[in-house]
C-alpha positions as semicolon CSV with decimal commas, in nm:
position;residue;x (nm);y (nm);z (nm)
1;M;0,000;0,000;0,000
2;N;0,098;0,363;-0,042
3;E;0,225;0,437;0,308
4;S;0,317;0,794;0,215
5;L;-0,042;0,870;0,115
6;L;-0,167;0,713;0,438
7;S;0,076;0,926;0,637
8;R;-0,041;1,235;0,457
9;L;-0,404;1,145;0,525
10;R;-0,326;1,113;0,894
11;G;-0,152;1,448;0,892
12;I;-0,443;1,636;0,734
13;D;-0,634;1,876;0,955
14;A;-0,969;1,865;0,776
15;L;-1,120;2,151;0,972
16;A;-0,823;2,375;0,893
17;L;-0,879;2,303;0,524
18;I;-1,253;2,360;0,553
19;G;-1,188;2,685;0,735
20;E;-1,347;2,859;1,027
21;G;-1,721;2,903;1,030
22;K;-1,853;3,228;0,892
23;Q;-2,112;3,266;1,168
24;A;-2,137;3,161;1,532
25;S;-2,391;2,890;1,449
26;H;-2,122;2,707;1,251
27;E;-1,935;2,608;1,567
28;P;-2,156;2,303;1,642
29;V;-2,169;2,224;1,270
30;L;-1,791;2,201;1,249
31;A;-1,793;1,995;1,569
32;E;-2,018;1,744;1,392
33;W;-1,775;1,722;1,102
34;R;-1,489;1,670;1,346
35;H;-1,685;1,390;1,512
36;S;-1,738;1,216;1,175
37;G;-1,360;1,200;1,133
38;V;-1,405;1,234;0,758
39;K;-1,086;1,316;0,572
40;F;-0,972;1,261;0,215
41;A;-0,630;1,251;0,052
42;S;-0,550;1,215;-0,315
43;S;-0,242;1,162;-0,529
44;S;-0,379;1,458;-0,727
45;E;-0,341;1,790;-0,547
46;R;-0,604;1,936;-0,780
47;F;-0,871;1,678;-0,699
48;E;-0,801;1,691;-0,328
49;G;-0,838;2,066;-0,353
50;V;-1,179;2,030;-0,518
51;Y;-1,290;1,803;-0,234
52;Y;-1,199;2,047;0,044
53;S;-1,328;2,341;-0,157
54;A;-1,662;2,159;-0,170
55;A;-1,655;2,110;0,207
56;R;-1,579;2,480;0,256
57;K;-1,857;2,586;0,021
58;L;-2,096;2,355;0,204
59;M;-2,061;2,579;0,507
60;D;-2,183;2,871;0,294
61;C;-2,505;2,674;0,237
62;I;-2,569;2,616;0,609
63;V;-2,745;2,909;0,765
64;A;-2,921;2,985;1,093
65;T;-3,193;3,245;1,060
66;G;-3,424;3,405;1,308
67;G;-3,240;3,258;1,604
68;G;-3,318;2,903;1,492
69;A;-3,098;2,604;1,424
70;P;-2,854;2,593;1,130
71;V;-3,023;2,434;0,828
72;L;-2,915;2,350;0,475
73;R;-2,995;2,594;0,197
74;E;-3,009;2,507;-0,171
75;G;-2,738;2,760;-0,249
76;G;-2,649;2,937;-0,570
77;A;-2,940;3,133;-0,712
78;Y;-3,178;2,971;-0,461
79;P;-3,161;3,137;-0,116
80;G;-3,392;2,895;0,058
81;T;-3,464;2,532;0,146
82;W;-3,667;2,339;-0,115
83;L;-3,878;2,030;-0,049
84;E;-3,783;1,870;-0,383
85;S;-3,413;1,871;-0,301
86;T;-3,267;2,050;0,001
87;G;-3,522;1,900;0,238
88;T;-3,504;1,549;0,093
89;I;-3,214;1,402;-0,108
90;N;-2,966;1,677;-0,014
91;A;-3,039;1,635;0,356
92;E;-3,030;1,256;0,319
93;L;-2,673;1,275;0,188
94;L;-2,580;1,540;0,444
95;S;-2,688;1,304;0,720
96;R;-2,370;1,101;0,673
97;F;-2,161;1,407;0,754
98;L;-2,374;1,651;0,956
99;P;-2,673;1,462;1,100
100;G;-2,785;1,745;1,327
101;V;-2,811;1,991;1,039
102;A;-2,990;1,729;0,828
103;E;-3,247;1,664;1,100
104;D;-3,327;2,031;1,150
105;T;-3,357;2,074;0,774
106;F;-3,617;1,796;0,758
107;R;-3,802;1,952;1,051
108;L;-3,853;2,281;0,867
109;F;-4,125;2,123;0,655
110;A;-4,314;1,980;0,950
111;D;-4,279;2,301;1,149
112;C;-4,418;2,507;0,860
113;Q;-4,704;2,274;0,767
114;R;-5,040;2,443;0,719
115;A;-5,343;2,350;0,926
116;D;-5,499;2,181;0,623
117;G;-5,196;1,952;0,586
118;Q;-5,009;2,116;0,299
119;M;-4,633;2,133;0,339
120;P;-4,444;2,429;0,197
121;Y;-4,251;2,372;-0,121
122;K;-3,977;2,599;0,012
123;V;-3,880;2,798;0,320
124;T;-3,681;3,121;0,283
125;E;-3,591;3,423;0,493
126;Q;-3,938;3,556;0,408
127;G;-4,101;3,241;0,547
128;P;-4,268;2,933;0,397
129;A;-4,426;2,933;0,048
130;Y;-4,714;2,714;-0,072
131;R;-4,807;2,804;-0,432
132;Q;-4,700;2,464;-0,570
133;I;-4,601;2,125;-0,425
134;Q;-4,262;2,071;-0,597
135;M;-4,205;1,709;-0,492
136;V;-3,934;1,486;-0,640
137;S;-3,732;1,275;-0,392
138;P;-3,968;1,113;-0,140
139;L;-3,942;1,289;0,196
140;A;-4,038;0,977;0,392
141;R;-3,751;0,774;0,244
142;S;-3,498;1,046;0,323
143;V;-3,632;1,090;0,677
144;W;-3,632;0,715;0,740
145;N;-3,278;0,666;0,610
146;H;-3,159;0,954;0,828
147;Y;-3,341;0,817;1,133
148;I;-3,220;0,460;1,094
149;L;-2,860;0,567;1,022
150;D;-2,868;0,792;1,327
151;R;-3,012;0,509;1,536
152;H;-2,730;0,276;1,434
153;A;-2,490;0,548;1,544
154;G;-2,654;0,535;1,886
155;R;-2,758;0,901;1,861
156;N;-2,419;0,984;2,008
157;G;-2,313;1,189;1,707
158;L;-2,100;1,408;1,929
159;D;-2,000;1,606;2,084
160;G;-2,155;1,748;1,760
161;R;-2,509;1,648;1,841
162;Q;-2,477;1,712;2,214
163;A;-2,335;2,055;2,142
164;Q;-2,650;2,122;1,946
165;D;-2,880;2,066;2,247
166;G;-2,868;2,440;2,291
167;R;-2,882;2,522;1,922
168;N;-3,252;2,460;1,877
169;G;-3,458;2,721;2,051
170;S;-3,771;2,513;2,000
171;G;-3,640;2,246;2,235
172;K;-3,733;1,978;1,982
173;G;-3,387;1,826;1,997
174;D;-3,471;1,642;2,323
175;K;-3,264;1,324;2,324
176;S;-3,471;1,165;2,607
177;D;-3,711;1,034;2,340
178;D;-3,514;0,898;2,047
179;K;-3,836;0,857;1,845
180;A;-3,959;1,215;1,892
181;F;-3,821;1,330;1,558
182;L;-3,967;1,030;1,374
183;R;-4,304;1,075;1,543
184;E;-4,316;1,442;1,449
185;M;-4,224;1,380;1,086
186;Y;-4,457;1,080;1,054
187;G;-4,756;1,283;1,168
188;A;-4,674;1,568;0,932
189;M;-4,624;1,340;0,631
190;A;-4,944;1,149;0,703
191;R;-5,136;1,477;0,705
192;F;-4,972;1,583;0,379
193;D;-5,070;1,249;0,223
194;D;-5,432;1,328;0,315
195;W;-5,396;1,672;0,155
196;L;-5,267;1,522;-0,171
197;V;-5,556;1,274;-0,182
198;R;-5,803;1,554;-0,121
199;Y;-5,671;1,806;-0,373
200;R;-5,448;1,628;-0,626
201;D;-5,669;1,346;-0,754
202;T;-5,944;1,544;-0,923
203;R;-5,986;1,279;-1,194
204;G;-6,030;0,995;-0,944
205;T;-5,754;0,778;-1,091
206;G;-5,547;0,726;-0,777
207;C;-5,260;0,913;-0,945
208;V;-5,117;1,239;-0,816
209;E;-5,180;1,524;-1,056
210;A;-4,948;1,801;-1,172
211;F;-5,116;2,139;-1,197
212;C;-4,812;2,339;-1,314
213;T;-4,449;2,314;-1,424
214;F;-4,305;2,390;-1,084
215;D;-4,496;2,105;-0,918
216;T;-4,210;1,880;-1,030
217;G;-3,935;2,144;-1,048
218;H;-3,902;2,088;-1,423
219;D;-3,822;2,445;-1,525
220;L;-3,825;2,494;-1,906
221;S;-3,880;2,123;-1,972
222;P;-4,076;2,052;-2,293
223;R;-4,274;1,815;-2,072
224;F;-4,463;2,125;-1,958
225;W;-4,480;2,336;-2,271
226;H;-4,809;2,528;-2,273
227;V;-4,854;2,468;-1,901
228;P;-4,820;2,762;-1,657
229;D;-4,519;2,760;-1,429
230;S;-4,719;2,801;-1,108
231;A;-5,062;2,694;-0,991
232;H;-5,377;2,891;-1,068
233;V;-5,396;3,214;-0,865
234;D;-5,096;3,085;-0,669
235;D;-5,317;2,827;-0,499
236;A;-5,168;2,474;-0,508
237;R;-5,522;2,333;-0,485
238;Q;-5,617;2,475;-0,826
239;Y;-5,511;2,450;-1,190
240;N;-5,584;2,680;-1,481
241;P;-5,950;2,603;-1,568
242;D;-5,898;2,728;-1,925
243;S;-5,608;2,490;-1,998
244;P;-5,693;2,238;-2,270
245;I;-5,453;1,981;-2,122
246;L;-5,443;2,016;-1,742
247;P;-5,437;1,845;-1,503
248;F;-5,170;1,587;-1,585
249;L;-5,158;1,245;-1,425
250;A;-4,793;1,271;-1,322
251;P;-4,588;0,950;-1,296
252;D;-4,311;1,101;-1,084
253;L;-4,555;1,256;-0,835
254;T;-4,751;0,930;-0,819
255;A;-4,432;0,728;-0,768
256;N;-4,326;0,975;-0,500
257;V;-4,645;0,907;-0,302
258;Y;-4,607;0,532;-0,360
259;C;-4,257;0,543;-0,210
260;Q;-4,369;0,779;0,067
261;R;-4,633;0,528;0,170
262;K;-4,386;0,239;0,170
263;Y;-4,167;0,424;0,417
264;L;-4,459;0,554;0,620
265;A;-4,543;0,187;0,672
266;K;-4,197;0,132;0,820
267;M;-4,243;0,433;1,045
268;A;-4,589;0,322;1,159
269;E;-4,444;-0,013;1,261
270;E;-4,145;0,147;1,433
271;L;-4,371;0,386;1,627
272;G;-4,625;0,120;1,718
273;V;-4,900;0,294;1,522
274;E;-4,964;-0,022;1,318
275;A;-4,840;-0,372;1,393
276;D;-4,693;-0,423;1,047
277;G;-4,770;-0,101;0,862
278;H;-5,046;-0,281;0,671
279;V;-5,265;0,026;0,610
280;W;-4,983;0,221;0,448
281;K;-4,870;-0,086;0,256
282;E;-5,216;-0,121;0,105
283;K;-5,220;0,248;0,013
284;A;-4,877;0,210;-0,146
285;K;-4,997;-0,087;-0,348
286;L;-5,289;0,117;-0,482
287;S;-5,052;0,400;-0,582
288;E;-4,827;0,162;-0,771
289;Q;-5,123;0,003;-0,948
290;S;-5,248;0,347;-1,055
291;L;-4,901;0,444;-1,176
292;F;-4,873;0,144;-1,408
293;R;-5,238;0,143;-1,514
294;H;-5,242;0,504;-1,629
295;C;-4,886;0,633;-1,686
296;F;-4,686;0,339;-1,820
297;D;-4,666;0,287;-2,196
298;E;-4,596;-0,082;-2,249
299;T;-4,476;-0,028;-2,606
300;D;-4,217;0,236;-2,517
301;E;-4,162;0,088;-2,170
302;F;-4,163;0,444;-2,044
303;F;-4,361;0,654;-1,798
304;Y;-4,547;0,954;-1,936
305;D;-4,783;1,218;-1,807
306;V;-5,143;1,175;-1,919
307;D;-5,326;1,494;-2,010
308;R;-5,693;1,566;-1,944
309;N;-5,781;1,421;-2,287
310;G;-5,626;1,085;-2,204
311;E;-5,323;1,144;-2,427
312;F;-4,970;1,050;-2,327
313;V;-4,742;1,356;-2,310
314;R;-4,469;1,184;-2,511
315;V;-4,163;1,362;-2,382
316;Q;-3,894;1,120;-2,266
317;S;-3,735;1,293;-1,969
318;D;-3,570;1,217;-1,638
319;V;-3,920;1,131;-1,514
320;L;-3,811;0,772;-1,585
321;L;-3,522;0,790;-1,341
322;R;-3,737;0,968;-1,085
323;V;-3,993;0,688;-1,092
324;L;-3,723;0,422;-1,064
325;A;-3,554;0,608;-0,778
326;C;-3,889;0,584;-0,598
327;E;-3,849;0,204;-0,607
328;A;-4,136;0,142;-0,848
329;G;-4,112;-0,174;-1,055
330;D;-3,887;-0,479;-1,033
331;L;-3,538;-0,569;-1,154
332;E;-3,669;-0,679;-1,493
333;L;-3,824;-0,338;-1,556
334;F;-3,515;-0,158;-1,430
335;D;-3,288;-0,358;-1,660
336;K;-3,510;-0,278;-1,958
337;A;-3,489;0,090;-1,865
338;L;-3,110;0,065;-1,857
339;R;-3,090;-0,103;-2,198
340;R;-3,336;0,121;-2,379
341;Y;-3,278;0,453;-2,207
342;L;-3,039;0,521;-1,920
343;L;-2,735;0,350;-2,075
344;N;-2,829;0,435;-2,433
345;T;-2,612;0,701;-2,597
346;S;-2,905;0,812;-2,816
347;K;-3,116;0,873;-2,507
348;F;-2,971;0,975;-2,169
349;F;-2,620;0,827;-2,161
350;A;-2,434;1,138;-2,277
351;K;-2,058;1,176;-2,246
352;Y;-2,140;1,336;-1,911
353;P;-2,463;1,161;-1,812
354;L;-2,751;1,173;-1,739
355;T;-2,939;1,424;-1,952
356;S;-3,275;1,562;-1,843
357;V;-3,442;1,497;-2,182
358;A;-3,361;1,218;-2,426
359;M;-3,099;1,334;-2,676
360;D;-3,290;1,200;-2,977
361;D;-3,592;1,416;-2,893
362;P;-3,604;1,716;-3,132
363;R;-3,688;1,934;-2,830
364;F;-3,361;1,841;-2,656
365;D;-3,160;2,149;-2,556
366;P;-2,804;2,080;-2,430
367;S;-2,744;2,434;-2,305
368;S;-2,625;2,443;-1,944
369;T;-2,594;2,820;-1,910
370;Y;-2,931;2,873;-1,742
371;N;-3,173;2,693;-1,510
372;S;-3,307;2,430;-1,746
373;W;-3,449;2,078;-1,743
374;A;-3,477;2,074;-2,122
375;G;-3,172;1,855;-2,178
376;T;-2,866;1,956;-1,978
377;T;-2,713;1,735;-1,708
378;N;-2,834;1,847;-1,366
379;F;-2,658;1,772;-1,037
380;L;-2,992;1,703;-0,876
381;T;-3,033;1,415;-1,121
382;L;-2,685;1,291;-1,033
383;I;-2,746;1,275;-0,659
384;R;-3,085;1,109;-0,709
385;T;-2,937;0,841;-0,934
386;P;-2,744;0,609;-0,695
387;H;-3,051;0,493;-0,504
388;A;-3,224;0,379;-0,823
389;F;-2,922;0,171;-0,928
390;E;-2,822;0,036;-0,588
391;Y;-3,179;-0,059;-0,495
392;H;-3,157;-0,314;-0,779
393;G;-2,795;-0,417;-0,719
394;R;-2,665;-0,237;-1,031
395;Y;-2,341;-0,123;-0,867
396;V;-2,108;-0,158;-1,166
397;E;-2,340;0,021;-1,408
398;L;-2,358;0,310;-1,163
399;T;-1,979;0,351;-1,180
400;W;-2,010;0,406;-1,555
401;L;-2,211;0,719;-1,477
402;I;-1,997;0,832;-1,185
403;Q;-1,658;0,802;-1,357
404;P;-1,706;1,072;-1,626
405;I;-1,870;1,303;-1,373
406;M;-1,566;1,270;-1,146
407;S;-1,347;1,373;-1,438
408;A;-1,566;1,682;-1,474
409;M;-1,549;1,740;-1,098
410;A;-1,170;1,750;-1,112
411;R;-1,201;2,070;-1,316
412;M;-1,475;2,236;-1,109
413;T;-1,416;2,566;-0,937
414;R;-1,763;2,693;-0,844
415;F;-2,004;2,398;-0,796
416;P;-2,283;2,469;-1,046
417;Q;-2,635;2,337;-1,090
418;T;-2,567;2,204;-1,439
419;L;-2,294;2,048;-1,653
420;S;-2,265;2,044;-2,029
421;P;-2,356;1,689;-2,136
422;W;-2,103;1,725;-2,421
423;T;-1,797;1,876;-2,246
424;G;-1,858;1,851;-1,871
425;A;-1,804;2,226;-1,842
426;E;-1,963;2,404;-1,548
427;G;-2,296;2,566;-1,621
428;Y;-2,553;2,774;-1,439
429;T;-2,500;2,926;-1,091
430;D;-2,244;2,843;-0,820
431;T;-2,210;2,728;-0,457
432;Y;-2,503;2,495;-0,524
433;S;-2,546;2,241;-0,244
434;P;-2,650;1,946;-0,468
435;S;-2,323;1,967;-0,665
436;I;-2,124;2,019;-0,344
437;L;-2,286;1,713;-0,188
438;C;-2,238;1,520;-0,512
439;V;-1,862;1,563;-0,478
440;L;-1,866;1,440;-0,119
441;D;-2,103;1,153;-0,201
442;F;-1,931;1,029;-0,517
443;V;-1,589;1,028;-0,349
444;E;-1,726;0,827;-0,058
445;R;-1,924;0,594;-0,287
446;M;-1,636;0,534;-0,529
447;C;-1,330;0,519;-0,308
448;G;-1,428;0,597;0,051
449;I;-1,600;0,460;0,360
450;L;-1,978;0,490;0,343
451;P;-2,208;0,405;0,638
452;T;-2,541;0,261;0,523
453;P;-2,886;0,279;0,683
454;E;-2,880;-0,101;0,699
455;G;-2,609;-0,080;0,964
456;G;-2,314;-0,159;0,742
457;L;-2,001;0,007;0,609
458;W;-1,892;0,008;0,245
459;F;-1,518;0,013;0,173
460;T;-1,496;0,054;-0,205
461;G;-1,169;-0,033;-0,373
462;L;-1,183;0,184;-0,685
463;V;-1,019;0,509;-0,794
464;P;-1,146;0,766;-1,046
465;Y;-1,046;0,675;-1,400
466;P;-0,885;0,943;-1,623
467;M;-1,168;0,977;-1,876
468;D;-1,068;1,319;-2,017
469;H;-0,754;1,335;-2,235
470;G;-0,587;1,082;-2,004
471;E;-0,554;1,351;-1,737
472;E;-0,529;1,213;-1,384
473;V;-0,830;1,258;-1,160
474;S;-0,683;1,068;-0,868
475;N;-0,469;0,761;-0,930
476;E;-0,449;0,685;-0,558
477;T;-0,680;0,782;-0,273
478;A;-0,703;0,758;0,102
479;Y;-1,013;0,815;0,315
480;A;-1,089;0,820;0,686
481;R;-1,409;0,804;0,890
482;D;-1,485;0,749;1,260
483;V;-1,769;0,508;1,332
484;D;-1,896;0,450;1,686
485;G;-1,562;0,543;1,833
486;T;-1,355;0,334;1,593
487;R;-1,119;0,496;1,345
488;F;-1,131;0,343;0,995
489;E;-0,899;0,432;0,708
490;L;-0,898;0,308;0,349
491;V;-0,610;0,336;0,103
492;N;-0,676;0,259;-0,264
493;T;-0,430;0,203;-0,546
494;R;-0,469;0,009;-0,870
495;Q;-0,247;-0,256;-0,715
496;G;-0,483;-0,314;-0,423
497;S;-0,661;-0,168;-0,123
498;A;-0,613;-0,177;0,252
499;I;-0,836;-0,102;0,549
500;Y;-0,687;0,017;0,876
501;R;-0,875;0,000;1,207
502;D;-0,762;0,226;1,488
503;G;-0,433;0,279;1,309
504;E;-0,351;-0,087;1,255
505;P;-0,365;-0,289;0,929
506;Y;-0,692;-0,479;0,925
507;I;-0,809;-0,601;0,582
508;Q;-0,628;-0,615;0,248
509;F;-0,815;-0,681;-0,075
510;P;-0,767;-0,645;-0,451
511;Y;-0,863;-0,344;-0,658
512;G;-1,215;-0,360;-0,803
513;I;-1,433;-0,491;-0,519
514;R;-1,639;-0,344;-0,240
515;V;-1,589;-0,486;0,109
516;V;-1,902;-0,473;0,324
517;T;-1,871;-0,493;0,702
518;D;-2,086;-0,416;1,003
519;R;-2,022;-0,094;1,195
520;Q;-1,752;-0,263;1,401
521;G;-1,568;-0,374;1,088
522;K;-1,674;-0,740;1,091
523;L;-1,652;-0,870;0,733
524;K;-1,993;-0,959;0,590
525;K;-1,958;-0,980;0,212
526;I;-1,784;-0,856;-0,101
527;I;-1,931;-0,711;-0,422
528;G;-1,769;-0,713;-0,766
529;M;-1,733;-0,352;-0,883
530;R;-1,572;-0,398;-1,225
531;A;-1,715;-0,504;-1,562
532;G;-1,482;-0,806;-1,564
533;S;-1,413;-1,062;-1,295
534;V;-1,178;-0,991;-1,007
535;K;-0,966;-1,280;-0,887
536;G;-0,763;-1,250;-0,571
537;S;-0,780;-1,285;-0,197
538;V;-0,892;-1,103;0,114
539;Q;-0,646;-1,101;0,401
540;I;-0,792;-1,055;0,746
541;A;-0,680;-1,151;1,098
542;G;-0,376;-1,334;0,963
543;K;-0,579;-1,552;0,728
544;T;-0,618;-1,545;0,350
545;Y;-0,942;-1,619;0,169
546;S;-0,932;-1,658;-0,211
547;F;-1,219;-1,570;-0,442
548;T;-1,322;-1,488;-0,795
549;V;-1,611;-1,241;-0,817
550;K;-1,792;-1,110;-1,125
551;G;-1,935;-0,763;-1,175
552;N;-2,236;-0,706;-0,944
553;E;-2,192;-1,049;-0,791
554;Q;-2,233;-1,049;-0,413
555;Q;-2,056;-1,310;-0,205
556;I;-2,117;-1,360;0,165
557;F;-1,830;-1,435;0,400
558;S;-1,813;-1,713;0,658
559;A;-1,536;-1,897;0,837
560;G;-1,493;-2,115;0,531
561;G;-1,456;-1,830;0,287
562;F;-1,685;-1,674;0,027
563;E;-2,009;-1,808;-0,120
564;T;-2,226;-1,648;-0,390
565;L;-2,532;-1,472;-0,256
566;S;-2,652;-1,320;-0,585
567;D;-2,521;-1,287;-0,939
568;I;-2,737;-1,073;-1,169
569;G;-2,476;-1,008;-1,437
570;L;-2,435;-0,679;-1,622
571;V;-2,648;-0,462;-1,848
572;M;-2,428;-0,327;-2,127
573;P;-2,451;0,018;-2,287
574;A;-2,651;0,060;-2,608
575;Y;-2,631;0,308;-2,895
576;R;-2,974;0,313;-3,063
């Protein structure tokens, strides 16, 4: 292993590189980062610089207003916290680094819920706003993953979390009831579900309807040509009565509610509201049935809006990925979507994927210089993507999307909302929290130490590949993270990888696999992370265990060695 890189990792003062907080409320935030122990070192000074620049810029997106707790802001041109992103997928990723900030960001939407059950679509300095719903990532999934990850950590997230006892003037951070947060969010989301049933199913289909462009955050998308941007008279309960096409049966909104209900079932069981979450499970089943009955075109194998005339709105957009990220459908459907669309270079698999509209659509617009969902690659799409792939065990295929984006990241200086799908050049706005979090997430997912809501740790033995002109992104990497009082370090080179536990060599393994352990570091399984097979051995506790693992194959570990748990093969890219 590269001992010099490991030594340099150990010598890094991450907080010094992140810099001092720009406001007093950042003190407990930085304490949380310190408690995570997260550090990154790279053989490329440039890429390492991008990483710590992202961490510094993240602090610019964390703001305490009105004497409240620090919360995440969208950043860039968006000085607020949005339900579609900041309050869901952004906060879900942030939870691995700053769980206290993530929790208070989630809480904003419960705290600002209207008496009739509607949640705000954003919260800014001026207060909450309600003129549309703007739902994309399911709030319940993000809240549940945060809660369960935090529970595995024993809610002892510092120092950092304890220091925040005084940060929340509302007193809602009481640690005497470790289910208080979940109970609060569950009640709010259940009330919002009632609101959606009451006001967003005017056609009685069981689908959730879109009344305006901003309901799905699809600014400038041809999906919503000839549809107003906001709801009728700024009332999210109404749509333009003179529109010849509204309301739309919206597949992504319907899938969102389907996924919400799945996770509300988990919460109901956890809270003792229902023995097995059966009521929510039945509601989820009805949502999924409505989604496929009305919005799925079996010929195209694609999800479309349905206008008021019963016509499919045949615009192939990232709606497909949104539905899949909401866990709708099975592996067979997901694989078909990969073959026909997501890994197809005529559709969404651009040089810097994934585009927001299929590239063979005549309405496709690759421009990344403004806020657009008409074609350009959006960082919100990128951070929503991993769950869709990993939910179905498509780990290798996901790396084919991540690798070119990491090459683009190596050149980033301002963390934009968009990237050119042709060149990877930075596009609209800067200091945008989804792109900042994408850097932190992709590094941890590709070559770092990632704690999972299932109670495990991923140690991934890959490094970014030089996709652009052969220029190095990071030929060797080292990563550190503290988990439940144990210090873990991972060093990756193309010759192999090594895990250190509390400063001592612990596990050695070949390049190209992911080692999965529990939170104490006990080896559970390995996953093949390359297109080809990896043959080698894992060395642990003075013993050597040989294996050969194929791409996406999962092998469980026992005293006798490795045994195949699943082997789903690979879905290859397509061109037409």
